[in-house]
Biopython code that builds the backbone (N, CA, C, O; Angstrom):
import numpy as np
from Bio.PDB.StructureBuilder import StructureBuilder

atoms = [
    (1, "MET", "N", (-7.511, -6.636, -5.752)),
    (1, "MET", "CA", (-6.562, -6.487, -4.657)),
    (1, "MET", "C", (-5.743, -7.777, -4.548)),
    (1, "MET", "O", (-6.290, -8.879, -4.574)),
    (2, "SER", "N", (-4.463, -7.623, -4.430)),
    (2, "SER", "CA", (-3.539, -8.749, -4.332)),
    (2, "SER", "C", (-3.773, -9.576, -3.066)),
    (2, "SER", "O", (-4.243, -9.074, -2.046)),
    (3, "GLU", "N", (-3.433, -10.840, -3.169)),
    (3, "GLU", "CA", (-3.503, -11.729, -2.003)),
    (3, "GLU", "C", (-2.450, -11.372, -0.954)),
    (3, "GLU", "O", (-2.498, -11.867, 0.172)),
    (4, "LYS", "N", (-1.512, -10.524, -1.321)),
    (4, "LYS", "CA", (-0.448, -10.118, -0.397)),
    (4, "LYS", "C", (-0.955, -9.188, 0.705)),
    (4, "LYS", "O", (-0.282, -8.998, 1.719)),
    (5, "TRP", "N", (-2.144, -8.608, 0.504)),
    (5, "TRP", "CA", (-2.729, -7.737, 1.527)),
    (5, "TRP", "C", (-3.386, -8.602, 2.602)),
    (5, "TRP", "O", (-4.054, -9.591, 2.299)),
    (6, "THR", "N", (-3.186, -8.213, 3.859)),
    (6, "THR", "CA", (-3.790, -8.904, 4.991)),
    (6, "THR", "C", (-4.863, -8.000, 5.586)),
    (6, "THR", "O", (-4.627, -6.814, 5.817)),
    (7, "VAL", "N", (-6.038, -8.565, 5.832)),
    (7, "VAL", "CA", (-7.115, -7.819, 6.484)),
    (7, "VAL", "C", (-6.964, -8.013, 7.988)),
    (7, "VAL", "O", (-6.928, -9.142, 8.478)),
    (8, "ARG", "N", (-6.878, -6.914, 8.707)),
    (8, "ARG", "CA", (-6.789, -6.939, 10.170)),
    (8, "ARG", "C", (-8.098, -6.407, 10.738)),
    (8, "ARG", "O", (-8.784, -5.612, 10.096)),
    (9, "LYS", "N", (-8.438, -6.847, 11.942)),
    (9, "LYS", "CA", (-9.720, -6.482, 12.549)),
    (9, "LYS", "C", (-9.639, -5.321, 13.538)),
    (9, "LYS", "O", (-10.533, -4.475, 13.553)),
    (10, "ARG", "N", (-8.600, -5.255, 14.360)),
    (10, "ARG", "CA", (-8.527, -4.247, 15.430)),
    (10, "ARG", "C", (-7.249, -3.447, 15.354)),
    (10, "ARG", "O", (-6.199, -3.971, 15.728)),
    (11, "PRO", "N", (-7.271, -2.247, 14.906)),
    (11, "PRO", "CA", (-8.385, -1.625, 14.199)),
    (11, "PRO", "C", (-8.479, -2.184, 12.783)),
    (11, "PRO", "O", (-7.514, -2.744, 12.262)),
    (12, "ALA", "N", (-9.637, -2.030, 12.173)),
    (12, "ALA", "CA", (-9.856, -2.535, 10.815)),
    (12, "ALA", "C", (-8.871, -1.850, 9.871)),
    (12, "ALA", "O", (-8.755, -0.625, 9.869)),
    (13, "ARG", "N", (-8.151, -2.661, 9.057)),
    (13, "ARG", "CA", (-7.162, -2.105, 8.139)),
    (13, "ARG", "C", (-6.686, -3.190, 7.185)),
    (13, "ARG", "O", (-6.913, -4.379, 7.406)),
    (14, "LEU", "N", (-6.028, -2.762, 6.134)),
    (14, "LEU", "CA", (-5.316, -3.654, 5.222)),
    (14, "LEU", "C", (-3.836, -3.404, 5.433)),
    (14, "LEU", "O", (-3.418, -2.260, 5.612)),
    (15, "GLU", "N", (-3.038, -4.463, 5.415)),
    (15, "GLU", "CA", (-1.594, -4.328, 5.593)),
    (15, "GLU", "C", (-0.854, -5.113, 4.525)),
    (15, "GLU", "O", (-1.314, -6.147, 4.040)),
    (16, "ARG", "N", (0.303, -4.585, 4.179)),
    (16, "ARG", "CA", (1.168, -5.276, 3.229)),
    (16, "ARG", "C", (2.606, -4.819, 3.427)),
    (16, "ARG", "O", (2.866, -3.654, 3.728)),
    (17, "ARG", "N", (3.531, -5.750, 3.253)),
    (17, "ARG", "CA", (4.966, -5.440, 3.249)),
    (17, "ARG", "C", (5.489, -5.809, 1.868)),
    (17, "ARG", "O", (5.204, -6.890, 1.353)),
    (18, "ILE", "N", (6.257, -4.901, 1.274)),
    (18, "ILE", "CA", (6.803, -5.115, -0.054)),
    (18, "ILE", "C", (8.324, -5.060, 0.029)),
    (18, "ILE", "O", (8.887, -4.124, 0.597)),
    (19, "GLU", "N", (8.979, -6.054, -0.532)),
    (19, "GLU", "CA", (10.441, -6.120, -0.573)),
    (19, "GLU", "C", (10.923, -5.632, -1.935)),
    (19, "GLU", "O", (10.330, -5.954, -2.964)),
    (20, "PHE", "N", (11.999, -4.856, -1.933)),
    (20, "PHE", "CA", (12.600, -4.349, -3.158)),
    (20, "PHE", "C", (14.058, -4.791, -3.217)),
    (20, "PHE", "O", (14.630, -5.222, -2.216)),
    (21, "THR", "N", (14.648, -4.680, -4.401)),
    (21, "THR", "CA", (16.029, -5.146, -4.564)),
    (21, "THR", "C", (17.060, -4.137, -4.068)),
    (21, "THR", "O", (18.146, -4.520, -3.634)),
    (22, "ASP", "N", (16.721, -2.838, -4.131)),
    (22, "ASP", "CA", (17.674, -1.821, -3.680)),
    (22, "ASP", "C", (16.927, -0.542, -3.291)),
    (22, "ASP", "O", (15.714, -0.431, -3.468)),
    (23, "TYR", "N", (17.682, 0.412, -2.758)),
    (23, "TYR", "CA", (17.065, 1.645, -2.281)),
    (23, "TYR", "C", (16.431, 2.430, -3.425)),
    (23, "TYR", "O", (15.371, 3.029, -3.241)),
    (24, "GLU", "N", (17.045, 2.439, -4.582)),
    (24, "GLU", "CA", (16.502, 3.188, -5.719)),
    (24, "GLU", "C", (15.091, 2.702, -6.072)),
    (24, "GLU", "O", (14.191, 3.507, -6.310)),
    (25, "GLU", "N", (14.912, 1.396, -6.104)),
    (25, "GLU", "CA", (13.599, 0.829, -6.407)),
    (25, "GLU", "C", (12.593, 1.186, -5.304)),
    (25, "GLU", "O", (11.436, 1.497, -5.586)),
    (26, "THR", "N", (13.046, 1.137, -4.057)),
    (26, "THR", "CA", (12.185, 1.518, -2.927)),
    (26, "THR", "C", (11.762, 2.971, -3.055)),
    (26, "THR", "O", (10.584, 3.297, -2.909)),
    (27, "ARG", "N", (12.717, 3.836, -3.324)),
    (27, "ARG", "CA", (12.443, 5.272, -3.438)),
    (27, "ARG", "C", (11.480, 5.581, -4.594)),
    (27, "ARG", "O", (10.588, 6.416, -4.448)),
    (28, "GLU", "N", (11.658, 4.920, -5.723)),
    (28, "GLU", "CA", (10.760, 5.137, -6.862)),
    (28, "GLU", "C", (9.326, 4.750, -6.501)),
    (28, "GLU", "O", (8.382, 5.451, -6.865)),
    (29, "PHE", "N", (9.162, 3.638, -5.787)),
    (29, "PHE", "CA", (7.823, 3.238, -5.356)),
    (29, "PHE", "C", (7.232, 4.279, -4.402)),
    (29, "PHE", "O", (6.067, 4.656, -4.532)),
    (30, "LEU", "N", (8.038, 4.738, -3.447)),
    (30, "LEU", "CA", (7.551, 5.738, -2.496)),
    (30, "LEU", "C", (7.126, 7.028, -3.199)),
    (30, "LEU", "O", (6.128, 7.641, -2.821)),
    (31, "ASP", "N", (7.873, 7.435, -4.207)),
    (31, "ASP", "CA", (7.498, 8.638, -4.974)),
    (31, "ASP", "C", (6.164, 8.432, -5.687)),
    (31, "ASP", "O", (5.317, 9.325, -5.685)),
    (32, "ARG", "N", (5.975, 7.267, -6.293)),
    (32, "ARG", "CA", (4.702, 6.984, -6.967)),
    (32, "ARG", "C", (3.557, 6.911, -5.956)),
    (32, "ARG", "O", (2.450, 7.368, -6.238)),
    (33, "ALA", "N", (3.820, 6.338, -4.784)),
    (33, "ALA", "CA", (2.805, 6.250, -3.730)),
    (33, "ALA", "C", (2.420, 7.646, -3.229)),
    (33, "ALA", "O", (1.253, 7.899, -2.932)),
    (34, "ALA", "N", (3.394, 8.545, -3.136)),
    (34, "ALA", "CA", (3.109, 9.924, -2.709)),
    (34, "ALA", "C", (2.236, 10.627, -3.745)),
    (34, "ALA", "O", (1.315, 11.357, -3.382)),
    (35, "ASP", "N", (2.513, 10.417, -5.017)),
    (35, "ASP", "CA", (1.688, 11.010, -6.079)),
    (35, "ASP", "C", (0.255, 10.486, -6.005)),
    (35, "ASP", "O", (-0.695, 11.257, -6.143)),
    (36, "LEU", "N", (0.093, 9.182, -5.787)),
    (36, "LEU", "CA", (-1.236, 8.595, -5.653)),
    (36, "LEU", "C", (-1.976, 9.203, -4.462)),
    (36, "LEU", "O", (-3.154, 9.545, -4.565)),
    (37, "ALA", "N", (-1.289, 9.334, -3.350)),
    (37, "ALA", "CA", (-1.909, 9.910, -2.148)),
    (37, "ALA", "C", (-2.410, 11.332, -2.416)),
    (37, "ALA", "O", (-3.509, 11.702, -2.001)),
    (38, "GLU", "N", (-1.606, 12.108, -3.103)),
    (38, "GLU", "CA", (-2.010, 13.482, -3.428)),
    (38, "GLU", "C", (-3.233, 13.494, -4.343)),
    (38, "GLU", "O", (-4.154, 14.284, -4.137)),
    (39, "ARG", "N", (-3.245, 12.632, -5.342)),
    (39, "ARG", "CA", (-4.379, 12.581, -6.276)),
    (39, "ARG", "C", (-5.670, 12.135, -5.591)),
    (39, "ARG", "O", (-6.746, 12.666, -5.866)),
    (40, "GLN", "N", (-5.550, 11.161, -4.704)),
    (40, "GLN", "CA", (-6.726, 10.579, -4.063)),
    (40, "GLN", "C", (-7.140, 11.310, -2.778)),
    (40, "GLN", "O", (-8.271, 11.157, -2.315)),
    (41, "GLY", "N", (-6.242, 12.091, -2.212)),
    (41, "GLY", "CA", (-6.547, 12.752, -0.944)),
    (41, "GLY", "C", (-6.626, 11.769, 0.215)),
    (41, "GLY", "O", (-7.321, 12.009, 1.202)),
    (42, "TYR", "N", (-5.909, 10.666, 0.083)),
    (42, "TYR", "CA", (-5.862, 9.644, 1.133)),
    (42, "TYR", "C", (-4.389, 9.320, 1.375)),
    (42, "TYR", "O", (-3.640, 9.044, 0.437)),
    (43, "TYR", "N", (-3.992, 9.356, 2.628)),
    (43, "TYR", "CA", (-2.585, 9.198, 2.978)),
    (43, "TYR", "C", (-2.399, 7.968, 3.872)),
    (43, "TYR", "O", (-2.686, 8.018, 5.067)),
    (44, "PRO", "N", (-1.919, 6.866, 3.291)),
    (44, "PRO", "CA", (-1.742, 5.637, 4.075)),
    (44, "PRO", "C", (-0.607, 5.777, 5.078)),
    (44, "PRO", "O", (0.281, 6.616, 4.925)),
    (45, "ASP", "N", (-0.653, 4.941, 6.102)),
    (45, "ASP", "CA", (0.465, 4.847, 7.037)),
    (45, "ASP", "C", (1.518, 3.982, 6.373)),
    (45, "ASP", "O", (1.245, 2.845, 5.987)),
    (46, "MET", "N", (2.721, 4.519, 6.242)),
    (46, "MET", "CA", (3.795, 3.781, 5.593)),
    (46, "MET", "C", (5.080, 3.928, 6.404)),
    (46, "MET", "O", (5.380, 4.996, 6.938)),
    (47, "SER", "N", (5.818, 2.846, 6.482)),
    (47, "SER", "CA", (7.162, 2.890, 7.044)),
    (47, "SER", "C", (8.061, 2.157, 6.061)),
    (47, "SER", "O", (7.605, 1.297, 5.308)),
    (48, "PHE", "N", (9.336, 2.503, 6.074)),
    (48, "PHE", "CA", (10.222, 1.883, 5.086)),
    (48, "PHE", "C", (11.642, 1.796, 5.598)),
    (48, "PHE", "O", (12.069, 2.526, 6.493)),
    (49, "GLY", "N", (12.342, 0.880, 4.992)),
    (49, "GLY", "CA", (13.773, 0.728, 5.185)),
    (49, "GLY", "C", (14.418, 0.793, 3.818)),
    (49, "GLY", "O", (13.762, 1.150, 2.839)),
    (50, "ARG", "N", (15.673, 0.459, 3.738)),
    (50, "ARG", "CA", (16.392, 0.562, 2.476)),
    (50, "ARG", "C", (15.752, -0.273, 1.371)),
    (50, "ARG", "O", (15.695, 0.165, 0.221)),
    (51, "THR", "N", (15.270, -1.469, 1.706)),
    (51, "THR", "CA", (14.747, -2.356, 0.663)),
    (51, "THR", "C", (13.352, -2.901, 0.977)),
    (51, "THR", "O", (12.985, -3.971, 0.493)),
    (52, "HIS", "N", (12.578, -2.179, 1.778)),
    (52, "HIS", "CA", (11.209, -2.637, 2.031)),
    (52, "HIS", "C", (10.300, -1.459, 2.373)),
    (52, "HIS", "O", (10.756, -0.402, 2.810)),
    (53, "VAL", "N", (9.005, -1.670, 2.162)),
    (53, "VAL", "CA", (7.982, -0.698, 2.551)),
    (53, "VAL", "C", (6.852, -1.475, 3.218)),
    (53, "VAL", "O", (6.395, -2.487, 2.687)),
    (54, "SER", "N", (6.405, -1.007, 4.372)),
    (54, "SER", "CA", (5.248, -1.567, 5.055)),
    (54, "SER", "C", (4.119, -0.554, 4.969)),
    (54, "SER", "O", (4.309, 0.628, 5.257)),
    (55, "ILE", "N", (2.942, -1.024, 4.570)),
    (55, "ILE", "CA", (1.806, -0.138, 4.331)),
    (55, "ILE", "C", (0.617, -0.592, 5.166)),
    (55, "ILE", "O", (0.318, -1.784, 5.238)),
    (56, "SER", "N", (-0.065, 0.372, 5.800)),
    (56, "SER", "CA", (-1.336, 0.127, 6.475)),
    (56, "SER", "C", (-2.360, 1.073, 5.890)),
    (56, "SER", "O", (-2.162, 2.288, 5.872)),
    (57, "LEU", "N", (-3.458, 0.509, 5.410)),
    (57, "LEU", "CA", (-4.558, 1.300, 4.875)),
    (57, "LEU", "C", (-5.710, 1.212, 5.864)),
    (57, "LEU", "O", (-6.293, 0.145, 6.055)),
    (58, "LEU", "N", (-6.035, 2.335, 6.491)),
    (58, "LEU", "CA", (-7.122, 2.384, 7.458)),
    (58, "LEU", "C", (-8.314, 3.125, 6.858)),
    (58, "LEU", "O", (-8.133, 4.053, 6.070)),
    (59, "PRO", "N", (-9.539, 2.719, 7.226)),
    (59, "PRO", "CA", (-10.713, 3.441, 6.734)),
    (59, "PRO", "C", (-10.639, 4.914, 7.129)),
    (59, "PRO", "O", (-10.055, 5.261, 8.155)),
    (60, "LYS", "N", (-11.233, 5.773, 6.307)),
    (60, "LYS", "CA", (-11.197, 7.211, 6.578)),
    (60, "LYS", "C", (-11.923, 7.564, 7.871)),
    (60, "LYS", "O", (-11.520, 8.478, 8.591)),
    (61, "GLU", "N", (-12.995, 6.833, 8.158)),
    (61, "GLU", "CA", (-13.766, 7.093, 9.370)),
    (61, "GLU", "C", (-13.369, 6.104, 10.461)),
    (61, "GLU", "O", (-13.337, 4.894, 10.237)),
    (62, "GLU", "N", (-13.072, 6.632, 11.631)),
    (62, "GLU", "CA", (-12.686, 5.787, 12.753)),
    (62, "GLU", "C", (-13.816, 4.813, 13.082)),
    (62, "GLU", "O", (-14.982, 5.203, 13.137)),
    (63, "GLY", "N", (-13.469, 3.558, 13.298)),
    (63, "GLY", "CA", (-14.449, 2.542, 13.648)),
    (63, "GLY", "C", (-15.091, 1.865, 12.453)),
    (63, "GLY", "O", (-15.824, 0.890, 12.620)),
    (64, "ALA", "N", (-14.834, 2.359, 11.256)),
    (64, "ALA", "CA", (-15.408, 1.751, 10.041)),
    (64, "ALA", "C", (-14.659, 0.466, 9.706)),
    (64, "ALA", "O", (-13.544, 0.236, 10.174)),
    (65, "GLU", "N", (-15.289, -0.355, 8.896)),
    (65, "GLU", "CA", (-14.694, -1.605, 8.441)),
    (65, "GLU", "C", (-13.945, -1.390, 7.126)),
    (65, "GLU", "O", (-14.087, -0.354, 6.476)),
    (66, "VAL", "N", (-13.151, -2.381, 6.751)),
    (66, "VAL", "CA", (-12.495, -2.372, 5.444)),
    (66, "VAL", "C", (-13.600, -2.487, 4.387)),
    (66, "VAL", "O", (-14.393, -3.427, 4.410)),
    (67, "ASP", "N", (-13.642, -1.524, 3.464)),
    (67, "ASP", "CA", (-14.706, -1.511, 2.460)),
    (67, "ASP", "C", (-14.110, -1.574, 1.051)),
    (67, "ASP", "O", (-12.893, -1.657, 0.881)),
    (68, "ASP", "N", (-14.988, -1.533, 0.045)),
    (68, "ASP", "CA", (-14.539, -1.620, -1.344)),
    (68, "ASP", "C", (-13.620, -0.468, -1.724)),
    (68, "ASP", "O", (-12.684, -0.656, -2.500)),
    (69, "GLU", "N", (-13.873, 0.717, -1.190)),
    (69, "GLU", "CA", (-13.032, 1.883, -1.493)),
    (69, "GLU", "C", (-11.593, 1.642, -1.045)),
    (69, "GLU", "O", (-10.650, 1.972, -1.763)),
    (70, "LEU", "N", (-11.432, 1.068, 0.138)),
    (70, "LEU", "CA", (-10.091, 0.776, 0.649)),
    (70, "LEU", "C", (-9.426, -0.326, -0.180)),
    (70, "LEU", "O", (-8.225, -0.270, -0.443)),
    (71, "LYS", "N", (-10.203, -1.317, -0.587)),
    (71, "LYS", "CA", (-9.659, -2.396, -1.417)),
    (71, "LYS", "C", (-9.237, -1.858, -2.791)),
    (71, "LYS", "O", (-8.236, -2.302, -3.352)),
    (72, "GLN", "N", (-9.992, -0.916, -3.322)),
    (72, "GLN", "CA", (-9.626, -0.308, -4.601)),
    (72, "GLN", "C", (-8.329, 0.488, -4.464)),
    (72, "GLN", "O", (-7.500, 0.488, -5.374)),
    (73, "TYR", "N", (-8.153, 1.163, -3.336)),
    (73, "TYR", "CA", (-6.906, 1.892, -3.099)),
    (73, "TYR", "C", (-5.737, 0.898, -3.046)),
    (73, "TYR", "O", (-4.661, 1.171, -3.578)),
    (74, "ALA", "N", (-5.956, -0.249, -2.403)),
    (74, "ALA", "CA", (-4.914, -1.285, -2.347)),
    (74, "ALA", "C", (-4.549, -1.744, -3.759)),
    (74, "ALA", "O", (-3.375, -1.959, -4.057)),
    (75, "GLU", "N", (-5.550, -1.893, -4.627)),
    (75, "GLU", "CA", (-5.283, -2.266, -6.012)),
    (75, "GLU", "C", (-4.455, -1.195, -6.715)),
    (75, "GLU", "O", (-3.565, -1.515, -7.503)),
    (76, "GLN", "N", (-4.742, 0.053, -6.437)),
    (76, "GLN", "CA", (-3.977, 1.143, -7.044)),
    (76, "GLN", "C", (-2.532, 1.117, -6.536)),
    (76, "GLN", "O", (-1.604, 1.397, -7.296)),
    (77, "MET", "N", (-2.337, 0.785, -5.261)),
    (77, "MET", "CA", (-0.974, 0.663, -4.722)),
    (77, "MET", "C", (-0.242, -0.486, -5.417)),
    (77, "MET", "O", (0.931, -0.356, -5.768)),
    (78, "ASP", "N", (-0.932, -1.606, -5.614)),
    (78, "ASP", "CA", (-0.322, -2.750, -6.310)),
    (78, "ASP", "C", (0.134, -2.353, -7.710)),
    (78, "ASP", "O", (1.190, -2.785, -8.171)),
    (79, "ALA", "N", (-0.662, -1.533, -8.381)),
    (79, "ALA", "CA", (-0.347, -1.117, -9.754)),
    (79, "ALA", "C", (0.903, -0.243, -9.823)),
    (79, "ALA", "O", (1.472, -0.068, -10.900)),
    (80, "LEU", "N", (1.335, 0.305, -8.696)),
    (80, "LEU", "CA", (2.530, 1.154, -8.658)),
    (80, "LEU", "C", (3.820, 0.339, -8.646)),
    (80, "LEU", "O", (4.904, 0.884, -8.854)),
    (81, "LEU", "N", (3.704, -0.947, -8.405)),
    (81, "LEU", "CA", (4.899, -1.787, -8.302)),
    (81, "LEU", "C", (5.588, -1.929, -9.651)),
    (81, "LEU", "O", (4.936, -1.911, -10.695)),
    (82, "PRO", "N", (6.911, -2.070, -9.624)),
    (82, "PRO", "CA", (7.649, -2.286, -10.873)),
    (82, "PRO", "C", (7.169, -3.569, -11.556)),
    (82, "PRO", "O", (6.625, -4.459, -10.904)),
    (83, "ALA", "N", (7.372, -3.654, -12.861)),
    (83, "ALA", "CA", (6.905, -4.789, -13.648)),
    (83, "ALA", "C", (7.386, -6.119, -13.088)),
    (83, "ALA", "O", (6.635, -7.094, -13.110)),
    (84, "ASP", "N", (8.618, -6.189, -12.586)),
    (84, "ASP", "CA", (9.133, -7.462, -12.080)),
    (84, "ASP", "C", (8.480, -7.896, -10.771)),
    (84, "ASP", "O", (8.670, -9.032, -10.335)),
    (85, "HIS", "N", (7.705, -6.995, -10.134)),
    (85, "HIS", "CA", (6.969, -7.336, -8.922)),
    (85, "HIS", "C", (5.526, -7.734, -9.236)),
    (85, "HIS", "O", (4.845, -8.297, -8.379)),
    (86, "GLN", "N", (5.055, -7.451, -10.438)),
    (86, "GLN", "CA", (3.666, -7.708, -10.776)),
    (86, "GLN", "C", (3.322, -9.202, -10.685)),
    (86, "GLN", "O", (2.178, -9.553, -10.395)),
    (87, "ASP", "N", (4.292, -10.074, -10.929)),
    (87, "ASP", "CA", (4.047, -11.514, -10.825)),
    (87, "ASP", "C", (3.807, -11.944, -9.401)),
    (87, "ASP", "O", (3.234, -13.007, -9.166)),
    (88, "ASN", "N", (4.236, -11.134, -8.433)),
    (88, "ASN", "CA", (4.114, -11.492, -7.022)),
    (88, "ASN", "C", (2.859, -10.906, -6.379)),
    (88, "ASN", "O", (2.731, -10.905, -5.155)),
    (89, "LEU", "N", (1.936, -10.409, -7.199)),
    (89, "LEU", "CA", (0.705, -9.861, -6.633)),
    (89, "LEU", "C", (-0.138, -10.999, -6.154)),
    (89, "LEU", "O", (-1.233, -10.780, -5.635)),
]
sb = StructureBuilder()
sb.init_structure("model")
sb.init_model(0)
sb.init_chain("A")
sb.init_seg("    ")
for serial, (resi, resn, name, xyz) in enumerate(atoms, 1):
    if name == "N":
        sb.init_residue(resn, " ", resi, " ")
    sb.init_atom(name, np.array(xyz, "f"), 0.0, 1.0, " ", f" {name:<3s}", serial, name[0])
structure = sb.get_structure()
């Protein structure tokens, strides 16, 4: 999991904001993130603008802590980034 993810306590979650160069790059990431969500059956909270995406990953069970499964999902989200963003993980 990238150092760009922040662990929050109340409620327990992982958060990250990703900046993109243009809307096309943002949209491509969102499409890949939607495919991942469908494959995994886990749907993160996401908000976006033209050149950014904010992501919150919350545990599946209310009141649970951030666990290895959530951290692995964060790693999978990181892997969706374009090659030029991989250096910023």
